[in-house]
C-alpha positions in Angstrom: 36.0 89.4 42.2 37.4 92.7 41.0 36.6 94.3 44.4 38.4 91.5 46.3 41.5 92.0 44.1 41.5 95.7 44.8 41.3 95.1 48.5 44.3 92.7 48.2 46.3 95.3 46.3 45.4 97.9 49.0 46.6 95.5 51.8 49.9 94.9 50.0 50.4 98.6 49.6 49.8 99.3 53.3 52.3 96.5 54.2 54.9 97.9 51.9 54.4 101.4 53.4 54.9 100.0 56.9 57.8 97.7 56.2 59.5 99.8 53.6 58.8 103.3 55.1 61.3 105.7 56.6 63.4 104.8 59.6 62.8 106.5 63.0 65.6 107.5 65.4 66.5 105.2 68.3 66.8 106.6 71.8 69.1 105.9 74.7 66.4 103.5 76.0 67.3 101.2 73.1 71.0 101.0 73.8 73.1 99.8 76.7 76.9 99.7 77.3 79.0 97.4 79.5 81.0 98.6 81.3 79.5 102.0 82.1 81.5 104.1 82.8 84.2 102.8 80.4 87.4 101.4 81.9 90.9 101.2 80.6 92.4 97.7 80.8 95.8 96.8 79.4 96.0 100.1 77.5 92.7 99.6 75.8 89.1 100.7 76.3 86.8 97.8 75.4 83.0 97.7 75.7 80.0 95.6 74.7 77.2 97.6 73.2 73.7 96.1 73.1 71.0 97.6 70.8 67.3 96.5 71.2 65.2 97.1 68.1 61.4 97.3 68.8 58.8 95.3 66.9 58.2 96.5 63.4 61.1 98.9 63.6 63.8 97.3 61.4 62.4 97.7 57.8 62.7 94.6 55.7 64.8 96.5 53.1 66.7 98.5 55.6 70.5 98.5 56.2 71.8 100.1 59.4 75.4 100.9 60.2 76.4 101.5 63.8 79.7 103.2 64.8 80.8 103.7 68.4 82.5 107.1 68.8 84.5 108.2 71.9 84.5 112.0 72.1 86.9 114.0 74.2 88.0 117.6 74.5 90.7 117.4 71.8 88.9 115.2 69.3 87.2 111.9 68.8 88.1 108.3 68.0 85.8 105.8 66.2 85.6 102.1 66.7 85.1 99.6 63.9 81.5 100.0 62.5 79.1 97.1 62.4 76.2 96.6 59.9 72.8 94.9 60.2 70.2 94.3 57.5 66.5 93.7 57.0 65.0 90.4 56.1 64.7 91.1 52.4 68.3 92.3 51.9 70.6 89.8 50.3 73.9 90.2 52.0 76.4 88.7 54.6 75.4 90.9 57.5 73.3 89.7 60.4 69.6 90.4 59.9 67.0 91.7 62.3 63.3 90.7 62.1 60.8 93.3 61.2 57.9 91.7 62.9 59.5 90.7 66.2 62.4 93.2 66.4 65.5 91.9 68.1 68.6 92.5 70.2 72.1 92.7 68.9 75.4 93.0 70.7 78.8 94.0 69.3 82.2 95.0 70.6 83.8 98.5 70.6 87.5 98.9 71.0 89.7 102.0 71.5 93.4 102.3 72.1 93.6 104.4 75.2 95.3 107.8 75.3 95.3 110.2 78.2 92.9 112.7 76.5 90.2 110.0 76.8 90.2 110.3 80.6 87.3 112.7 80.4 85.1 111.6 77.5 81.7 110.4 76.4 80.8 107.4 74.3 78.2 107.9 71.5 76.6 105.6 69.1 76.5 107.0 65.5 74.1 105.3 63.2 73.2 105.6 59.6 70.4 103.7 57.8 69.3 103.2 54.2 66.0 102.0 52.9 66.1 101.5 49.2 67.7 104.6 47.8 66.9 106.8 50.8 69.6 107.4 53.4 68.8 108.4 57.0 71.4 110.0 59.3 70.4 110.4 62.9 71.8 112.3 65.9 74.3 110.5 67.9 73.1 108.7 71.1 75.1 109.1 74.2 75.5 105.7 75.8 78.3 105.9 78.4 80.8 108.2 80.2 84.5 107.5 80.3 87.2 106.6 81.0 88.2 105.2 84.3 92.0 105.0 83.7 93.3 104.2 87.1 95.5 101.5 85.6 97.5 104.2 83.9 98.5 105.5 87.3 101.0 102.6 87.5 103.9 104.6 86.0 107.6 104.3 85.4 108.2 107.4 87.6 106.6 105.5 90.5 108.9 102.5 90.0 112.4 102.2 91.4 115.3 102.3 88.9 117.9 99.5 89.2 120.8 100.7 91.3 124.5 99.7 90.9 125.2 98.9 94.5 128.6 99.4 96.1 130.5 96.5 97.8 132.0 98.8 100.4 132.9 97.3 103.7 134.2 99.6 106.3 136.4 97.1 108.1 138.0 94.1 106.4 139.7 91.1 108.0 142.8 89.2 106.8 143.4 85.6 107.9 146.9 84.2 108.2 147.2 80.4 108.7 150.0 78.1 109.9 149.6 74.3 110.4 151.9 72.8 113.1 152.4 69.1 112.4 153.0 66.7 115.3 154.7 63.3 115.2 152.8 60.0 115.7 151.3 59.9 119.2 153.3 63.0 120.3 152.2 66.2 121.9 155.6 67.9 121.7 155.8 70.9 119.4 159.0 70.6 117.4 161.1 73.7 116.8 161.2 72.8 113.1 157.4 73.4 113.1 157.3 76.5 115.2 160.1 78.0 113.2 158.9 77.2 109.7 158.1 80.0 107.3 154.3 80.0 107.5 154.3 80.3 111.3 156.8 83.1 111.1 154.5 84.9 108.6 151.7 84.6 111.1 153.9 86.1 113.8 155.2 88.9 111.6 151.7 89.9 110.6 150.7 90.1 114.3 153.7 92.2 115.2 153.2 94.5 112.2 149.5 95.1 113.1 150.7 96.3 116.5 152.6 99.2 114.8 150.3 99.9 111.9 147.9 102.9 112.0 144.9 101.1 110.5 145.4 97.5 111.5 144.4 95.7 114.6 145.2 92.1 115.8 141.8 90.5 116.6 143.0 87.1 118.1 143.8 83.5 117.2 141.5 80.6 116.4 143.2 77.2 116.9 142.0 73.7 116.1 144.0 70.8 117.5 143.5 67.2 116.2 144.5 63.6 116.2 144.5 61.3 113.2 141.7 58.6 113.3 143.8 55.7 114.4 144.0 54.0 117.8 141.5 54.3 120.6 139.3 57.4 120.8 140.3 58.0 124.4 144.0 58.1 123.4 143.2 60.5 120.5 141.3 62.8 122.9 144.4 63.0 125.0 146.6 63.7 122.0 144.4 66.5 120.7 144.3 68.1 124.2 148.1 67.8 124.6 148.7 69.3 121.2 146.4 72.2 122.0 148.3 72.8 125.3 151.7 72.8 123.7 150.6 75.1 120.8 148.9 77.5 123.2 152.0 77.6 125.4 154.1 78.5 122.4 151.7 81.2 121.2 151.4 82.8 124.7 155.3 83.0 124.9 155.4 84.6 121.5 152.7 87.2 122.3 154.3 88.0 125.7 157.7 88.6 124.0 156.2 90.7 121.2 154.1 92.6 123.8 150.9 91.8 121.9 147.5 91.3 123.6 145.2 88.8 122.0 142.8 86.0 122.8 143.4 82.4 121.7 140.2 80.5 121.0 141.0 76.7 121.1 139.0 73.8 119.7 139.8 70.1 119.8 138.8 67.4 117.3 139.7 64.0 118.7 139.6 62.2 115.4 139.6 64.2 112.2 137.4 62.0 110.0 136.2 64.8 107.8 139.7 65.9 107.0 140.6 62.2 106.5 137.9 61.8 103.9 138.8 65.0 102.1 142.5 63.9 101.8 141.5 60.5 100.6 139.3 61.9 97.9 142.1 64.1 96.6 144.7 61.2 96.8 145.7 58.5 94.3 146.1 55.7 96.8 145.3 52.1 96.0 141.8 51.0 96.9 140.7 54.6 97.3 137.1 53.9 96.6 137.0 51.0 99.0 138.1 53.3 101.8 135.5 55.9 100.9 132.8 53.2 100.9 133.8 52.2 104.4 133.4 55.8 105.5 129.9 56.1 103.9 128.7 52.7 105.3 130.0 52.9 108.9 129.7 55.7 111.4 131.2 54.1 114.5 134.9 55.2 114.7 136.3 52.0 116.0 134.5 49.9 113.4 135.7 52.3 110.7 139.3 51.9 111.7 139.1 48.1 111.9 137.5 47.9 108.4 140.1 50.2 106.9 143.0 48.3 108.6 141.7 45.1 106.9 142.5 46.8 103.6 146.2 46.1 104.3 147.7 47.6 101.1 145.5 50.7 101.3 146.2 51.1 105.0 149.9 51.2 104.5 149.5 54.1 102.0 147.1 55.8 104.4 149.6 55.5 107.2 152.4 57.0 105.1 150.6 59.7 103.1 147.3 60.6 104.8 147.4 60.1 108.5 150.5 62.2 109.3 148.7 65.3 107.8 146.0 64.9 110.5 148.2 65.3 113.5 148.2 69.0 113.9 147.3 72.3 115.5 146.1 74.8 112.9 146.7 78.4 113.9 144.6 81.2 112.3 145.4 84.8 113.2 142.9 87.5 112.3 144.1 91.0 111.4 141.5 93.7 111.2 142.0 96.4 108.5 140.3 99.5 109.9 138.5 101.4 107.1 137.8 105.0 106.6 135.0 106.5 108.6 132.2 108.3 106.8 133.7 111.7 107.7 137.1 110.6 106.6 135.7 109.5 103.2 133.9 112.8 102.7 137.1 114.7 103.6 139.2 112.7 101.2 136.5 113.2 98.5 137.1 117.0 98.8 140.9 117.0 99.3 142.3 113.9 97.6 139.7 111.7 95.9 142.5 109.6 94.3 143.1 107.9 97.6 139.6 106.5 97.6 138.8 103.1 96.1 136.0 102.5 93.7 133.8 101.0 96.4 134.5 104.0 98.7 133.6 106.4 96.0 130.3 104.6 95.3 129.6 104.5 99.0 130.5 108.2 99.3 127.8 109.1 96.8 125.2 107.7 99.2 126.5 109.9 101.9 125.9 113.0 99.9 122.7 115.1 100.5 122.1 116.7 97.2 121.8 115.4 93.7 124.5 117.8 92.5 126.9 116.3 95.1 126.0 112.8 94.2 126.5 113.5 90.5 129.9 115.0 91.1 130.9 111.9 93.1 129.8 109.6 90.3 131.6 111.7 87.8 134.9 111.2 89.7 134.2 107.5 90.0 133.4 107.2 86.3 136.5 109.0 85.2 138.8 107.0 87.5 137.2 103.6 86.9 135.6 103.8 83.4 135.4 100.0 83.0 132.9 99.7 85.9 129.3 100.6 84.9 127.9 101.3 88.3 128.7 105.0 88.6 127.4 105.7 85.2 124.2 103.7 85.8 123.6 105.6 89.1 124.2 108.9 87.3 121.4 108.0 84.9 119.2 106.9 87.9 119.4 110.5 89.2 118.7 112.0 85.7 115.6 109.7 85.4 114.2 110.8 88.8 114.8 114.4 87.7 112.7 113.8 84.6 115.8 114.0 82.3 114.7 110.9 80.4 116.7 111.4 77.2 120.0 111.9 79.2 119.3 108.8 81.3 118.4 106.7 78.3 121.6 107.6 76.4 123.8 106.5 79.4 121.9 103.2 79.8 122.1 102.5 76.1 125.9 103.0 76.2 126.1 100.5 79.1 124.1 97.9 77.2 126.1 98.5 74.0 129.2 97.4 76.0 127.4 94.7 77.9 124.1 93.5 76.4 123.3 91.4 79.4 123.7 94.1 82.0 120.6 93.6 84.2 120.4 97.1 85.8 120.7 99.0 82.5 118.2 96.8 80.8 115.7 97.2 83.5 116.1 100.9 83.5 115.7 101.1 79.7 112.4 99.2 80.3 111.3 102.0 82.6 112.2 104.6 79.9 110.2 102.6 77.3 107.2 102.5 79.8 107.5 106.2 80.3 107.2 106.6 76.5 104.1 104.4 76.4 105.8 101.4 74.7 104.7 98.7 77.1 105.9 95.9 74.7 109.4 97.3 74.6 109.3 97.8 78.4 108.5 94.1 78.9 111.3 93.0 76.5 113.9 95.1 78.3 112.8 94.2 81.8 112.7 90.6 80.8 116.5 90.7 80.5 116.9 91.9 84.1 115.5 89.0 86.1 118.4 89.0 88.6 118.1 92.7 89.4 116.8 93.4 92.9 114.2 95.8 91.4 112.9 93.3 88.9 109.7 92.3 90.8 108.5 95.9 91.1 109.4 96.7 87.4 107.7 93.7 85.9 104.8 94.1 88.2 104.3 97.7 86.9 104.4 96.4 83.3 101.9 93.6 84.1 99.6 96.2 85.7 99.7 98.3 82.5 98.9 95.1 80.5 95.8 94.5 82.6 97.2 91.3 84.2 96.4 92.4 87.7 96.7 89.1 89.6 100.1 88.4 88.1 101.2 91.9 88.8 100.3 91.6 92.5 102.3 88.4 92.8 105.3 90.0 91.1 105.5 92.9 93.6 106.0 90.4 96.3 104.3 92.6 98.9 106.5 95.6 98.3 104.7 98.6 99.7 104.5 101.0 96.7 102.0 103.0 94.8 102.2 100.8 91.7 101.2 97.7 93.7 98.2 99.6 95.1 97.1 100.4 91.5 97.1 96.7 90.6 95.1 96.0 93.8 92.6 98.7 93.1 92.1 97.5 89.5 91.7 93.9 90.8 89.0 95.1 93.3 91.1 94.4 96.3 90.4 97.7 98.1 91.3 96.8 101.6 94.7 95.4 100.4 95.3 98.6 98.4 94.5 100.8 101.4 97.0 98.7 103.6 99.6 99.0 100.9 99.3 102.7 100.6 99.3 103.3 104.3 102.5 101.3 104.4 104.4 103.3 101.8 107.5 104.7 103.5 107.7 108.0 101.6 104.2 109.0 100.7 103.8 111.4 97.8 100.9 113.1 96.0 100.2 109.9 94.1 99.9 107.9 97.3 97.2 110.2 98.6 95.5 110.4 95.2 95.2 106.6 95.2 93.9 106.6 98.8 91.2 108.9 97.5 90.4 106.5 94.7 90.0 103.7 97.2 87.7 105.9 99.3 85.6 106.7 96.2 85.2 103.1 95.3 84.2 102.3 98.9 81.8 105.3 99.2 83.8 107.1 101.9 83.3 110.8 100.9 85.2 112.2 103.9 88.3 110.2 103.0 87.9 111.2 99.3 88.0 114.8 100.4 90.9 114.6 102.9 93.1 112.5 100.7 92.5 114.7 97.6 93.3 117.8 99.6 96.6 116.3 100.8 97.4 115.1 97.2 96.8 118.6 95.8 98.8 120.2 98.6 101.8 118.1 97.6 101.3 118.5 93.8 98.9 121.1 92.5 98.5 119.3 89.1 96.5 116.6 90.9 93.6 119.0 91.0 93.2 119.0 87.3 93.7 115.3 87.3 90.9 114.8 89.7 88.6 117.1 87.8 88.9 114.9 84.7 89.0 111.5 86.5 85.8 109.4 86.2 86.7 107.8 89.5 85.4 111.0 91.2 82.3 111.5 89.0 80.1 111.1 92.0 82.1 113.6 94.0 82.0 116.6 91.7 81.3 119.1 94.6 84.4 117.9 96.5 86.6 118.1 93.5 85.3 121.5 92.6 86.2 122.8 96.0 89.8 121.7 95.9 
């Protein structure tokens, strides 16, 4: 009996040694990471780490703490640690079987920063068994970080522009209405001699002698009121056209003015009739309008309206006489300054230029310095208009003078909080500074700006919302759209977008190299990276630290 008890004690001792003994290190075979390599999405690097514990590894009284650590050249960042415990530990952490082992998964999270582009993910783990602590070497579990999303930048977006409303030539219209008597085609001298007709004639004569005016011609509409037979009204409209045209031809001959008359006839002016009735206060007004809406045949319309005897009397006295006319519209062209004239005036006498001409003149300039000087003149002369100041800041932004640009746009918004262009541009400044949330807020106030789709698409790309971003760009061929397409795995679309970019830059070719890398086209990786580096030498260092080109180290090294 004593011998059996001794054997039992020995067995318990062996079990205790095995289940309570020291911990052994794990190896990379025990740990996996998804994704691998790591990827930045929405400004974050997230991964799922899975650890497989072998049978009889996790001691019953063991506690193990696992900490993912992202290591890069200038430092390291740790994710939130997780803890697991053995079966005999009383605690709130998940337990792992000693006999059977087990598999556990947990999340790692890192806020992305550019230094992480070239990095390695390690698993740091510390265990305790009883009073004994075990610290093991870190296990490398993944490389990082593919940060192609961050290539969607404010610099690659288009700042909102304060467009000019310059029109080189403008046109003035001068109108006179010549009223005819009932069933008459004779143009009375009281009509041809009235003030509005004389104003038309004077404007035509003045244009002949003015340096920057030109008489374009006359449009004329002759009508009859909607009463009587249609055939009679057709003759009346034609007769009124003839008599009015005859008068105008005599006038132009006497004034020695050349011009074309473009005539039009309306036998029965029902639309004008309806408009006048709607504005009137006649009796049974709504009944008349109901007839017009119910009946389309002109003879039936007239018969129904005449049955409204009281209303028809008012129509005959107030409305119908206004529809017996020839309306004369003379067009005078105001000849604007040519481009060369505008640029000459800008140098010699800029005060002669209008605001719209000054804004237009800035577009004609070839250098930033010349454009800035033009906008300075416009801002000084027209300080209440924001456009010249906004466009000045646009130039500063493209020059990398972000603080100067931001100050101008903030001044504009201080005066007009709803200014769409300045708000959008402040969103680009915020994005440049890495504040995606502020960028979204600013750009959200600029929905009517022409550049809104591109700007919000860039923000959505940086938020990891690639499908929404692609829709927002509305097919605009730009680098930032291609970034969203690459991140969404739409490589053929991205390639087509990049090939369609009108002004390709170093980023365009760099992204073409990324597409080539993801589609295993080494020749295209090499050719596009070479072109990118040729345009911007800093792209060489970018490629060397970019996980996108990890499989093309020899090509990158040879750049």
